[in-house]
PyMOL Python script that loads the backbone (N, CA, C, O; Angstrom):
from pymol import cmd

cmd.read_pdbstr("""\
ATOM      1  N   MET A   1     -99.007 -18.380  -2.435  1.00  0.00           N
ATOM      2  CA  MET A   1     -98.253 -17.988  -0.770  1.00  0.00           C
ATOM      3  C   MET A   1     -98.893 -16.727  -0.249  1.00  0.00           C
ATOM      4  O   MET A   1     -99.198 -15.609  -0.664  1.00  0.00           O
ATOM      5  N   SER A   2     -98.957 -17.544   1.018  1.00  0.00           N
ATOM      6  CA  SER A   2    -100.155 -16.788   1.934  1.00  0.00           C
ATOM      7  C   SER A   2     -99.105 -15.289   2.025  1.00  0.00           C
ATOM      8  O   SER A   2     -97.951 -14.943   1.773  1.00  0.00           O
ATOM      9  N   GLU A   3    -100.417 -14.717   2.572  1.00  0.00           N
ATOM     10  CA  GLU A   3    -100.843 -13.470   2.751  1.00  0.00           C
ATOM     11  C   GLU A   3     -99.053 -12.843   3.781  1.00  0.00           C
ATOM     12  O   GLU A   3     -98.255 -11.927   3.580  1.00  0.00           O
ATOM     13  N   SER A   4     -99.162 -13.976   4.856  1.00  0.00           N
ATOM     14  CA  SER A   4     -98.155 -13.398   6.146  1.00  0.00           C
ATOM     15  C   SER A   4     -97.060 -14.059   5.478  1.00  0.00           C
ATOM     16  O   SER A   4     -96.222 -13.841   6.353  1.00  0.00           O
ATOM     17  N   ILE A   5     -96.556 -14.569   4.777  1.00  0.00           N
ATOM     18  CA  ILE A   5     -94.998 -15.076   4.301  1.00  0.00           C
ATOM     19  C   ILE A   5     -94.575 -13.726   3.072  1.00  0.00           C
ATOM     20  O   ILE A   5     -93.443 -13.510   2.639  1.00  0.00           O
ATOM     21  N   VAL A   6     -95.865 -12.946   2.706  1.00  0.00           N
ATOM     22  CA  VAL A   6     -94.851 -11.806   1.724  1.00  0.00           C
ATOM     23  C   VAL A   6     -95.224 -10.979   2.606  1.00  0.00           C
ATOM     24  O   VAL A   6     -95.126  -9.949   1.939  1.00  0.00           O
ATOM     25  N   ILE A   7     -95.505 -10.717   3.395  1.00  0.00           N
ATOM     26  CA  ILE A   7     -95.647  -9.578   4.281  1.00  0.00           C
ATOM     27  C   ILE A   7     -93.954  -9.927   5.512  1.00  0.00           C
ATOM     28  O   ILE A   7     -93.197  -9.105   6.029  1.00  0.00           O
ATOM     29  N   LEU A   8     -93.948 -11.078   5.555  1.00  0.00           N
ATOM     30  CA  LEU A   8     -92.396 -11.334   6.236  1.00  0.00           C
ATOM     31  C   LEU A   8     -91.084 -10.858   5.529  1.00  0.00           C
ATOM     32  O   LEU A   8     -90.020 -10.328   5.850  1.00  0.00           O
ATOM     33  N   MET A   9     -92.020 -11.549   3.834  1.00  0.00           N
ATOM     34  CA  MET A   9     -90.575 -11.343   3.020  1.00  0.00           C
ATOM     35  C   MET A   9     -89.998  -9.709   2.811  1.00  0.00           C
ATOM     36  O   MET A   9     -88.884  -9.237   2.582  1.00  0.00           O
ATOM     37  N   ILE A  10     -91.268  -9.162   3.002  1.00  0.00           N
ATOM     38  CA  ILE A  10     -91.196  -7.385   1.996  1.00  0.00           C
ATOM     39  C   ILE A  10     -90.254  -6.566   3.674  1.00  0.00           C
ATOM     40  O   ILE A  10     -89.517  -5.595   3.846  1.00  0.00           O
ATOM     41  N   GLY A  11     -90.900  -7.744   4.653  1.00  0.00           N
ATOM     42  CA  GLY A  11     -90.163  -6.725   6.167  1.00  0.00           C
ATOM     43  C   GLY A  11     -88.686  -7.402   6.061  1.00  0.00           C
ATOM     44  O   GLY A  11     -87.713  -6.668   5.885  1.00  0.00           O
ATOM     45  N   ILE A  12     -88.555  -8.594   6.152  1.00  0.00           N
ATOM     46  CA  ILE A  12     -86.989  -8.538   5.856  1.00  0.00           C
ATOM     47  C   ILE A  12     -86.142  -8.280   5.122  1.00  0.00           C
ATOM     48  O   ILE A  12     -84.976  -8.273   5.515  1.00  0.00           O
ATOM     49  N   SER A  13     -86.527  -7.947   3.639  1.00  0.00           N
ATOM     50  CA  SER A  13     -85.659  -7.505   2.529  1.00  0.00           C
ATOM     51  C   SER A  13     -85.553  -6.228   3.108  1.00  0.00           C
ATOM     52  O   SER A  13     -84.414  -5.825   3.341  1.00  0.00           O
ATOM     53  N   THR A  14     -86.845  -5.261   3.486  1.00  0.00           N
ATOM     54  CA  THR A  14     -86.784  -3.612   3.632  1.00  0.00           C
ATOM     55  C   THR A  14     -85.646  -3.575   4.902  1.00  0.00           C
ATOM     56  O   THR A  14     -85.189  -2.442   5.057  1.00  0.00           O
ATOM     57  N   PHE A  15     -85.041  -4.710   5.943  1.00  0.00           N
ATOM     58  CA  PHE A  15     -84.792  -4.301   6.675  1.00  0.00           C
ATOM     59  C   PHE A  15     -82.645  -4.682   6.323  1.00  0.00           C
ATOM     60  O   PHE A  15     -81.581  -4.099   6.531  1.00  0.00           O
ATOM     61  N   LEU A  16     -83.107  -5.944   5.732  1.00  0.00           N
ATOM     62  CA  LEU A  16     -81.406  -6.035   5.066  1.00  0.00           C
ATOM     63  C   LEU A  16     -81.220  -4.466   4.143  1.00  0.00           C
ATOM     64  O   LEU A  16     -80.127  -3.928   4.322  1.00  0.00           O
ATOM     65  N   GLY A  17     -82.218  -3.713   3.176  1.00  0.00           N
ATOM     66  CA  GLY A  17     -81.687  -3.159   2.977  1.00  0.00           C
ATOM     67  C   GLY A  17     -81.207  -1.623   3.282  1.00  0.00           C
ATOM     68  O   GLY A  17     -80.471  -0.799   2.738  1.00  0.00           O
ATOM     69  N   ALA A  18     -81.930  -1.685   4.311  1.00  0.00           N
ATOM     70  CA  ALA A  18     -81.634  -0.300   5.454  1.00  0.00           C
ATOM     71  C   ALA A  18     -80.507  -0.581   6.004  1.00  0.00           C
ATOM     72  O   ALA A  18     -79.657   0.310   6.017  1.00  0.00           O
ATOM     73  N   ILE A  19     -80.120  -2.220   6.753  1.00  0.00           N
ATOM     74  CA  ILE A  19     -78.760  -2.569   6.682  1.00  0.00           C
ATOM     75  C   ILE A  19     -77.613  -1.988   5.784  1.00  0.00           C
ATOM     76  O   ILE A  19     -76.686  -1.307   6.223  1.00  0.00           O
ATOM     77  N   GLY A  20     -77.794  -2.344   4.454  1.00  0.00           N
ATOM     78  CA  GLY A  20     -76.679  -2.524   3.549  1.00  0.00           C
ATOM     79  C   GLY A  20     -76.463  -1.214   3.150  1.00  0.00           C
ATOM     80  O   GLY A  20     -75.415  -0.918   2.576  1.00  0.00           O
ATOM     81  N   LEU A  21     -77.647  -0.080   3.469  1.00  0.00           N
ATOM     82  CA  LEU A  21     -77.351   1.366   2.865  1.00  0.00           C
ATOM     83  C   LEU A  21     -76.947   2.264   4.350  1.00  0.00           C
ATOM     84  O   LEU A  21     -76.272   3.268   4.118  1.00  0.00           O
ATOM     85  N   MET A  22     -77.202   2.076   5.482  1.00  0.00           N
ATOM     86  CA  MET A  22     -76.560   3.012   6.343  1.00  0.00           C
ATOM     87  C   MET A  22     -75.155   2.139   6.325  1.00  0.00           C
ATOM     88  O   MET A  22     -74.400   2.955   6.854  1.00  0.00           O
ATOM     89  N   ALA A  23     -74.397   1.049   6.057  1.00  0.00           N
ATOM     90  CA  ALA A  23     -73.168   0.648   6.160  1.00  0.00           C
ATOM     91  C   ALA A  23     -72.586   1.461   4.893  1.00  0.00           C
ATOM     92  O   ALA A  23     -71.366   1.628   4.897  1.00  0.00           O
ATOM     93  N   LEU A  24     -73.436   2.070   3.636  1.00  0.00           N
ATOM     94  CA  LEU A  24     -72.806   2.284   2.069  1.00  0.00           C
ATOM     95  C   LEU A  24     -72.438   3.565   2.864  1.00  0.00           C
ATOM     96  O   LEU A  24     -71.254   3.857   3.033  1.00  0.00           O
ATOM     97  N   LEU A  25     -73.711   4.534   3.481  1.00  0.00           N
ATOM     98  CA  LEU A  25     -73.056   5.758   4.171  1.00  0.00           C
ATOM     99  C   LEU A  25     -71.906   5.553   5.443  1.00  0.00           C
ATOM    100  O   LEU A  25     -70.901   6.262   5.421  1.00  0.00           O
ATOM    101  N   TRP A  26     -72.069   4.718   6.367  1.00  0.00           N
ATOM    102  CA  TRP A  26     -70.868   4.958   7.006  1.00  0.00           C
ATOM    103  C   TRP A  26     -69.535   5.173   6.646  1.00  0.00           C
ATOM    104  O   TRP A  26     -68.639   5.953   6.968  1.00  0.00           O
ATOM    105  N   ALA A  27     -69.733   3.945   5.637  1.00  0.00           N
ATOM    106  CA  ALA A  27     -68.316   3.987   4.774  1.00  0.00           C
ATOM    107  C   ALA A  27     -67.853   4.957   3.700  1.00  0.00           C
ATOM    108  O   ALA A  27     -67.045   4.557   2.862  1.00  0.00           O
ATOM    109  N   VAL A  28     -68.270   6.095   3.667  1.00  0.00           N
ATOM    110  CA  VAL A  28     -68.517   6.901   2.598  1.00  0.00           C
ATOM    111  C   VAL A  28     -67.929   8.341   3.833  1.00  0.00           C
ATOM    112  O   VAL A  28     -67.079   9.224   3.712  1.00  0.00           O
ATOM    113  N   LYS A  29     -68.657   8.055   4.686  1.00  0.00           N
ATOM    114  CA  LYS A  29     -67.903   9.141   5.795  1.00  0.00           C
ATOM    115  C   LYS A  29     -67.037   9.439   5.886  1.00  0.00           C
ATOM    116  O   LYS A  29     -66.384  10.460   5.671  1.00  0.00           O
ATOM    117  N   THR A  30     -66.784   7.557   6.613  1.00  0.00           N
ATOM    118  CA  THR A  30     -64.880   7.641   7.246  1.00  0.00           C
ATOM    119  C   THR A  30     -64.355   8.071   6.573  1.00  0.00           C
ATOM    120  O   THR A  30     -63.532   8.945   6.844  1.00  0.00           O
ATOM    121  N   GLY A  31     -64.665   7.530   5.063  1.00  0.00           N
ATOM    122  CA  GLY A  31     -63.772   7.644   3.541  1.00  0.00           C
ATOM    123  C   GLY A  31     -62.993   6.945   3.785  1.00  0.00           C
ATOM    124  O   GLY A  31     -61.795   7.010   4.061  1.00  0.00           O
ATOM    125  N   GLN A  32     -64.197   5.721   3.607  1.00  0.00           N
ATOM    126  CA  GLN A  32     -63.388   5.003   3.365  1.00  0.00           C
ATOM    127  C   GLN A  32     -63.299   4.014   1.174  1.00  0.00           C
ATOM    128  O   GLN A  32     -62.906   2.994   0.608  1.00  0.00           O
ATOM    129  N   PHE A  33     -63.741   4.863   0.996  1.00  0.00           N
ATOM    130  CA  PHE A  33     -63.408   4.638  -0.762  1.00  0.00           C
ATOM    131  C   PHE A  33     -62.668   6.018  -1.012  1.00  0.00           C
ATOM    132  O   PHE A  33     -62.989   6.566  -2.066  1.00  0.00           O
ATOM    133  N   ASP A  34     -61.928   6.538  -0.390  1.00  0.00           N
ATOM    134  CA  ASP A  34     -61.476   7.464  -0.827  1.00  0.00           C
ATOM    135  C   ASP A  34     -60.128   6.721  -0.884  1.00  0.00           C
ATOM    136  O   ASP A  34     -59.982   5.627  -0.339  1.00  0.00           O
ATOM    137  N   ASP A  35     -58.753   7.601  -1.833  1.00  0.00           N
ATOM    138  CA  ASP A  35     -57.233   7.178  -2.636  1.00  0.00           C
ATOM    139  C   ASP A  35     -56.611   8.081  -2.582  1.00  0.00           C
ATOM    140  O   ASP A  35     -56.201   8.466  -3.677  1.00  0.00           O
ATOM    141  N   HIS A  36     -56.056   9.185  -0.949  1.00  0.00           N
ATOM    142  CA  HIS A  36     -55.809  10.163  -1.413  1.00  0.00           C
ATOM    143  C   HIS A  36     -54.243  10.478  -2.422  1.00  0.00           C
ATOM    144  O   HIS A  36     -53.898  11.549  -2.920  1.00  0.00           O
ATOM    145  N   SER A  37     -53.381   8.866  -2.489  1.00  0.00           N
ATOM    146  CA  SER A  37     -52.149   9.118  -2.777  1.00  0.00           C
ATOM    147  C   SER A  37     -52.525   8.532  -4.716  1.00  0.00           C
ATOM    148  O   SER A  37     -51.575   8.265  -5.453  1.00  0.00           O
ATOM    149  N   LYS A  38     -53.538   8.466  -5.064  1.00  0.00           N
ATOM    150  CA  LYS A  38     -53.615   7.934  -6.207  1.00  0.00           C
ATOM    151  C   LYS A  38     -52.844   8.492  -7.423  1.00  0.00           C
ATOM    152  O   LYS A  38     -52.003   7.840  -8.041  1.00  0.00           O
ATOM    153  N   PHE A  39     -53.207   9.743  -7.705  1.00  0.00           N
ATOM    154  CA  PHE A  39     -53.205  10.220  -8.584  1.00  0.00           C
ATOM    155  C   PHE A  39     -51.531  10.998  -8.588  1.00  0.00           C
ATOM    156  O   PHE A  39     -51.190  11.613  -9.598  1.00  0.00           O
ATOM    157  N   THR A  40     -50.330  10.867  -7.070  1.00  0.00           N
ATOM    158  CA  THR A  40     -49.572  10.731  -7.104  1.00  0.00           C
ATOM    159  C   THR A  40     -48.640   9.450  -7.850  1.00  0.00           C
ATOM    160  O   THR A  40     -48.234   9.073  -8.950  1.00  0.00           O
ATOM    161  N   ASP A  41     -48.633   9.182  -6.761  1.00  0.00           N
ATOM    162  CA  ASP A  41     -48.626   7.269  -7.487  1.00  0.00           C
ATOM    163  C   ASP A  41     -47.904   7.134  -8.672  1.00  0.00           C
ATOM    164  O   ASP A  41     -46.758   6.985  -9.095  1.00  0.00           O
ATOM    165  N   ALA A  42     -49.869   7.330  -9.272  1.00  0.00           N
ATOM    166  CA  ALA A  42     -49.669   7.016 -10.968  1.00  0.00           C
ATOM    167  C   ALA A  42     -48.144   8.325 -11.302  1.00  0.00           C
ATOM    168  O   ALA A  42     -47.014   8.185 -11.769  1.00  0.00           O
ATOM    169  N   VAL A  43     -48.625   9.054 -10.970  1.00  0.00           N
ATOM    170  CA  VAL A  43     -47.448   9.835 -11.726  1.00  0.00           C
ATOM    171  C   VAL A  43     -46.263   9.569 -11.521  1.00  0.00           C
ATOM    172  O   VAL A  43     -45.505   9.467 -12.486  1.00  0.00           O
ATOM    173  N   ARG A  44     -45.900   9.428 -10.492  1.00  0.00           N
ATOM    174  CA  ARG A  44     -44.567   8.511  -9.619  1.00  0.00           C
ATOM    175  C   ARG A  44     -43.799   7.248 -10.649  1.00  0.00           C
ATOM    176  O   ARG A  44     -42.622   6.969 -10.880  1.00  0.00           O
ATOM    177  N   HIS A  45     -45.137   6.671 -11.114  1.00  0.00           N
ATOM    178  CA  HIS A  45     -44.751   4.742 -11.711  1.00  0.00           C
ATOM    179  C   HIS A  45     -45.016   5.186 -13.049  1.00  0.00           C
ATOM    180  O   HIS A  45     -45.535   4.237 -13.636  1.00  0.00           O
ATOM    181  N   ASP A  46     -44.870   6.533 -14.087  1.00  0.00           N
ATOM    182  CA  ASP A  46     -45.404   6.462 -15.074  1.00  0.00           C
ATOM    183  C   ASP A  46     -44.039   7.221 -15.857  1.00  0.00           C
ATOM    184  O   ASP A  46     -43.484   8.275 -15.546  1.00  0.00           O
ATOM    185  N   ASN A  47     -43.707   6.209 -17.058  1.00  0.00           N
ATOM    186  CA  ASN A  47     -42.672   6.536 -17.589  1.00  0.00           C
ATOM    187  C   ASN A  47     -42.727   7.651 -18.573  1.00  0.00           C
ATOM    188  O   ASN A  47     -43.816   8.155 -18.846  1.00  0.00           O
ATOM    189  N   GLU A  48     -41.417   8.148 -19.226  1.00  0.00           N
ATOM    190  CA  GLU A  48     -41.958   8.820 -20.634  1.00  0.00           C
ATOM    191  C   GLU A  48     -42.945   8.531 -21.096  1.00  0.00           C
ATOM    192  O   GLU A  48     -44.095   8.947 -20.960  1.00  0.00           O
ATOM    193  N   GLU A  49     -42.084   7.099 -22.197  1.00  0.00           N
ATOM    194  CA  GLU A  49     -42.946   5.767 -22.811  1.00  0.00           C
ATOM    195  C   GLU A  49     -44.068   6.010 -22.004  1.00  0.00           C
ATOM    196  O   GLU A  49     -44.077   6.859 -21.113  1.00  0.00           O
ATOM    197  N   ASP A  50     -44.612   5.594 -22.171  1.00  0.00           N
ATOM    198  CA  ASP A  50     -46.155   5.122 -21.296  1.00  0.00           C
ATOM    199  C   ASP A  50     -46.807   6.850 -21.830  1.00  0.00           C
ATOM    200  O   ASP A  50     -47.526   6.774 -22.827  1.00  0.00           O
ATOM    201  N   LEU A  51     -46.678   7.811 -21.454  1.00  0.00           N
ATOM    202  CA  LEU A  51     -46.964   8.794 -21.334  1.00  0.00           C
ATOM    203  C   LEU A  51     -46.721   9.199 -22.579  1.00  0.00           C
ATOM    204  O   LEU A  51     -47.393  10.230 -22.627  1.00  0.00           O
ATOM    205  N   GLN A  52     -46.262   9.091 -23.515  1.00  0.00           N
ATOM    206  CA  GLN A  52     -45.925   9.540 -24.971  1.00  0.00           C
ATOM    207  C   GLN A  52     -47.034   8.806 -26.228  1.00  0.00           C
ATOM    208  O   GLN A  52     -47.397   9.085 -27.370  1.00  0.00           O
ATOM    209  N   ASP A  53     -47.337   7.461 -24.969  1.00  0.00           N
ATOM    210  CA  ASP A  53     -48.536   5.722 -26.102  1.00  0.00           C
ATOM    211  C   ASP A  53     -49.329   6.503 -25.608  1.00  0.00           C
ATOM    212  O   ASP A  53     -50.362   6.397 -26.269  1.00  0.00           O
ATOM    213  N   ALA A  54     -49.484   7.378 -24.672  1.00  0.00           N
ATOM    214  CA  ALA A  54     -51.151   7.503 -23.492  1.00  0.00           C
ATOM    215  C   ALA A  54     -50.929   9.194 -24.620  1.00  0.00           C
ATOM    216  O   ALA A  54     -51.809   9.233 -25.479  1.00  0.00           O
ATOM    217  N   ALA A  55     -50.462   9.783 -24.646  1.00  0.00           N
ATOM    218  CA  ALA A  55     -50.760  11.002 -25.887  1.00  0.00           C
ATOM    219  C   ALA A  55     -51.275  10.720 -27.497  1.00  0.00           C
ATOM    220  O   ALA A  55     -52.139  11.354 -28.103  1.00  0.00           O
ATOM    221  N   MET A  56     -50.529   9.654 -27.951  1.00  0.00           N
ATOM    222  CA  MET A  56     -50.250   9.042 -28.927  1.00  0.00           C
ATOM    223  C   MET A  56     -51.890   8.539 -29.449  1.00  0.00           C
ATOM    224  O   MET A  56     -52.455   8.760 -30.520  1.00  0.00           O
ATOM    225  N   MET A  57     -52.384   7.759 -28.190  1.00  0.00           N
ATOM    226  CA  MET A  57     -53.497   6.667 -28.941  1.00  0.00           C
ATOM    227  C   MET A  57     -54.774   8.281 -28.283  1.00  0.00           C
ATOM    228  O   MET A  57     -55.553   8.436 -29.224  1.00  0.00           O
ATOM    229  N   GLN A  58     -55.044   9.060 -27.437  1.00  0.00           N
ATOM    230  CA  GLN A  58     -55.939   9.971 -27.005  1.00  0.00           C
ATOM    231  C   GLN A  58     -56.115  10.933 -28.779  1.00  0.00           C
ATOM    232  O   GLN A  58     -57.187  11.240 -29.302  1.00  0.00           O
ATOM    233  N   ALA A  59     -54.634  11.221 -29.373  1.00  0.00           N
ATOM    234  CA  ALA A  59     -54.545  11.828 -30.819  1.00  0.00           C
ATOM    235  C   ALA A  59     -55.303  10.917 -31.883  1.00  0.00           C
ATOM    236  O   ALA A  59     -56.108  11.329 -32.718  1.00  0.00           O
ATOM    237  N   LYS A  60     -54.924   9.699 -31.710  1.00  0.00           N
ATOM    238  CA  LYS A  60     -55.371   8.791 -32.804  1.00  0.00           C
ATOM    239  C   LYS A  60     -56.716   8.606 -32.101  1.00  0.00           C
ATOM    240  O   LYS A  60     -57.188   8.189 -33.159  1.00  0.00           O
ATOM    241  N   LYS A  61     -57.992   8.527 -31.075  1.00  0.00           N
ATOM    242  CA  LYS A  61     -58.726   8.644 -30.612  1.00  0.00           C
ATOM    243  C   LYS A  61     -59.429   9.741 -31.350  1.00  0.00           C
ATOM    244  O   LYS A  61     -60.389   9.657 -32.116  1.00  0.00           O
ATOM    245  N   GLU A  62     -58.725  10.823 -30.944  1.00  0.00           N
ATOM    246  CA  GLU A  62     -59.485  12.165 -31.540  1.00  0.00           C
ATOM    247  C   GLU A  62     -60.050  12.151 -32.929  1.00  0.00           C
ATOM    248  O   GLU A  62     -61.175  12.144 -33.427  1.00  0.00           O
ATOM    249  N   ALA A  63     -58.233  12.151 -33.545  1.00  0.00           N
ATOM    250  CA  ALA A  63     -58.382  11.892 -35.393  1.00  0.00           C
ATOM    251  C   ALA A  63     -59.609  10.798 -35.757  1.00  0.00           C
ATOM    252  O   ALA A  63     -60.521  11.260 -36.444  1.00  0.00           O
ATOM    253  N   TYR A  64     -59.661  10.076 -35.552  1.00  0.00           N
ATOM    254  CA  TYR A  64     -61.111   9.179 -35.092  1.00  0.00           C
ATOM    255  C   TYR A  64     -62.318   9.664 -35.053  1.00  0.00           C
ATOM    256  O   TYR A  64     -62.919   9.653 -36.127  1.00  0.00           O
ATOM    257  N   LYS A  65     -62.671   9.941 -34.457  1.00  0.00           N
ATOM    258  CA  LYS A  65     -63.674  11.129 -33.920  1.00  0.00           C
ATOM    259  C   LYS A  65     -63.787  12.607 -35.116  1.00  0.00           C
ATOM    260  O   LYS A  65     -64.726  13.387 -35.276  1.00  0.00           O
ATOM    261  N   LYS A  66     -63.040  12.581 -35.493  1.00  0.00           N
ATOM    262  CA  LYS A  66     -63.569  13.410 -36.584  1.00  0.00           C
ATOM    263  C   LYS A  66     -63.498  12.981 -37.641  1.00  0.00           C
ATOM    264  O   LYS A  66     -64.192  13.477 -38.528  1.00  0.00           O
ATOM    265  N   ALA A  67     -62.795  12.109 -37.856  1.00  0.00           N
ATOM    266  CA  ALA A  67     -63.093  11.241 -39.200  1.00  0.00           C
ATOM    267  C   ALA A  67     -64.487  10.700 -39.402  1.00  0.00           C
ATOM    268  O   ALA A  67     -65.186  10.874 -40.401  1.00  0.00           O
ATOM    269  N   HIS A  68     -64.798  10.012 -38.303  1.00  0.00           N
ATOM    270  CA  HIS A  68     -66.127   9.399 -38.089  1.00  0.00           C
ATOM    271  C   HIS A  68     -67.602  10.762 -38.289  1.00  0.00           C
ATOM    272  O   HIS A  68     -68.673  10.520 -38.844  1.00  0.00           O
ATOM    273  N   LYS A  69     -67.273  11.888 -37.769  1.00  0.00           N
ATOM    274  CA  LYS A  69     -68.254  13.021 -37.273  1.00  0.00           C
ATOM    275  C   LYS A  69     -68.017  13.339 -39.060  1.00  0.00           C
ATOM    276  O   LYS A  69     -68.951  12.797 -39.652  1.00  0.00           O
ATOM    277  N   GLU A  70     -67.115  14.002 -39.992  1.00  0.00           N
ATOM    278  CA  GLU A  70     -66.696  14.160 -41.356  1.00  0.00           C
ATOM    279  C   GLU A  70     -67.463  13.234 -42.509  1.00  0.00           C
ATOM    280  O   GLU A  70     -67.890  13.619 -43.598  1.00  0.00           O
ATOM    281  N   LYS A  71     -67.509  11.872 -41.928  1.00  0.00           N
ATOM    282  CA  LYS A  71     -68.011  10.853 -42.764  1.00  0.00           C
ATOM    283  C   LYS A  71     -69.843  10.939 -42.709  1.00  0.00           C
ATOM    284  O   LYS A  71     -70.696  10.971 -43.595  1.00  0.00           O
ATOM    285  N   ILE A  72     -69.891  10.953 -41.527  1.00  0.00           N
ATOM    286  CA  ILE A  72     -71.372  10.974 -41.027  1.00  0.00           C
ATOM    287  C   ILE A  72     -72.392  12.555 -41.572  1.00  0.00           C
ATOM    288  O   ILE A  72     -73.555  12.646 -41.965  1.00  0.00           O
ATOM    289  N   ARG A  73     -71.156  13.759 -41.328  1.00  0.00           N
ATOM    290  CA  ARG A  73     -71.958  15.021 -42.028  1.00  0.00           C
ATOM    291  C   ARG A  73     -71.697  14.475 -43.872  1.00  0.00           C
ATOM    292  O   ARG A  73     -72.732  13.880 -44.173  1.00  0.00           O
ATOM    293  N   LYS A  74     -70.956  14.484 -44.808  1.00  0.00           N
ATOM    294  CA  LYS A  74     -70.679  13.970 -45.642  1.00  0.00           C
ATOM    295  C   LYS A  74     -72.504  13.075 -46.600  1.00  0.00           C
ATOM    296  O   LYS A  74     -73.106  13.330 -47.644  1.00  0.00           O
ATOM    297  N   GLU A  75     -72.736  11.880 -45.294  1.00  0.00           N
ATOM    298  CA  GLU A  75     -73.645  11.126 -45.634  1.00  0.00           C
ATOM    299  C   GLU A  75     -74.843  11.889 -45.570  1.00  0.00           C
ATOM    300  O   GLU A  75     -75.588  11.708 -46.533  1.00  0.00           O
ATOM    301  N   ARG A  76     -75.234  12.683 -44.717  1.00  0.00           N
ATOM    302  CA  ARG A  76     -76.293  13.028 -44.851  1.00  0.00           C
ATOM    303  C   ARG A  76     -76.293  14.447 -45.595  1.00  0.00           C
ATOM    304  O   ARG A  76     -77.321  15.056 -45.892  1.00  0.00           O
ATOM    305  N   GLU A  77     -74.882  14.918 -45.873  1.00  0.00           N
ATOM    306  CA  GLU A  77     -75.390  16.036 -47.215  1.00  0.00           C
ATOM    307  C   GLU A  77     -75.347  15.847 -48.749  1.00  0.00           C
ATOM    308  O   GLU A  77     -75.427  16.570 -49.742  1.00  0.00           O
ATOM    309  N   GLU A  78     -75.116  14.002 -48.363  1.00  0.00           N
ATOM    310  CA  GLU A  78     -75.296  13.313 -49.873  1.00  0.00           C
ATOM    311  C   GLU A  78     -77.052  13.187 -50.176  1.00  0.00           C
ATOM    312  O   GLU A  78     -77.789  13.295 -51.155  1.00  0.00           O
ATOM    313  N   LYS A  79     -77.236  12.826 -48.361  1.00  0.00           N
ATOM    314  CA  LYS A  79     -79.174  12.103 -48.277  1.00  0.00           C
ATOM    315  C   LYS A  79     -79.394  13.755 -49.381  1.00  0.00           C
ATOM    316  O   LYS A  79     -79.779  14.052 -50.511  1.00  0.00           O
ATOM    317  N   GLU A  80     -78.978  14.279 -48.422  1.00  0.00           N
ATOM    318  CA  GLU A  80     -80.307  15.672 -48.797  1.00  0.00           C
ATOM    319  C   GLU A  80     -80.059  16.094 -50.239  1.00  0.00           C
ATOM    320  O   GLU A  80     -81.046  16.466 -50.875  1.00  0.00           O
ATOM    321  N   LYS A  81     -78.814  16.086 -50.867  1.00  0.00           N
ATOM    322  CA  LYS A  81     -78.857  16.466 -52.252  1.00  0.00           C
ATOM    323  C   LYS A  81     -79.477  15.420 -53.011  1.00  0.00           C
ATOM    324  O   LYS A  81     -79.929  15.833 -54.079  1.00  0.00           O
ATOM    325  N   ASN A  82     -79.651  14.123 -52.787  1.00  0.00           N
ATOM    326  CA  ASN A  82     -80.846  13.526 -53.691  1.00  0.00           C
ATOM    327  C   ASN A  82     -81.787  12.784 -53.434  1.00  0.00           C
ATOM    328  O   ASN A  82     -82.137  11.659 -53.791  1.00  0.00           O
ATOM    329  N   TYR A  83     -82.460  14.165 -52.228  1.00  0.00           N
ATOM    330  CA  TYR A  83     -83.272  14.143 -51.739  1.00  0.00           C
ATOM    331  C   TYR A  83     -84.718  14.421 -52.894  1.00  0.00           C
ATOM    332  O   TYR A  83     -84.657  15.510 -53.464  1.00  0.00           O
ATOM    333  N   ARG A  84     -85.738  13.695 -53.191  1.00  0.00           N
ATOM    334  CA  ARG A  84     -86.412  14.172 -53.988  1.00  0.00           C
ATOM    335  C   ARG A  84     -87.635  14.062 -53.281  1.00  0.00           C
ATOM    336  O   ARG A  84     -87.571  13.007 -52.650  1.00  0.00           O
ATOM    337  N   PRO A  85     -89.443  15.007 -52.932  1.00  0.00           N
ATOM    338  CA  PRO A  85     -90.054  14.787 -52.634  1.00  0.00           C
ATOM    339  C   PRO A  85     -91.111  13.992 -53.345  1.00  0.00           C
ATOM    340  O   PRO A  85     -91.195  13.875 -54.567  1.00  0.00           O
ATOM    341  N   ALA A  86     -91.863  13.486 -52.499  1.00  0.00           N
ATOM    342  CA  ALA A  86     -92.711  12.809 -52.938  1.00  0.00           C
ATOM    343  C   ALA A  86     -93.614  13.201 -54.209  1.00  0.00           C
ATOM    344  O   ALA A  86     -93.988  14.358 -54.017  1.00  0.00           O
ATOM    345  N   ASP A  87     -94.087  12.749 -55.350  1.00  0.00           N
ATOM    346  CA  ASP A  87     -95.635  13.784 -56.512  1.00  0.00           C
ATOM    347  C   ASP A  87     -96.020  13.408 -55.749  1.00  0.00           C
ATOM    348  O   ASP A  87     -97.225  13.542 -55.536  1.00  0.00           O
TER     349      ASP A  87
END
""", "prot")
cmd.dss("prot")
cmd.show_as("cartoon", "prot")
cmd.util.cbc("prot")
cmd.orient("prot")
């Protein structure tokens, strides 16, 4: 490829990137990504059964993490117990 084509491609891509960055900054500044009613709508439309299911799933997740950590700890202790230095 010719050197002038590479320079042209770099210039155009830089220009398009700058336009994209300016559009993103404008959107953030004007609040295009804000959702002020997200949490109130979520609470309003959740029923008690869904909340209990979510709490149960969270408890299961925590129990699984605890069991996994305990398993890793036991495996580590077993390795240390059976460790024999090289002679």
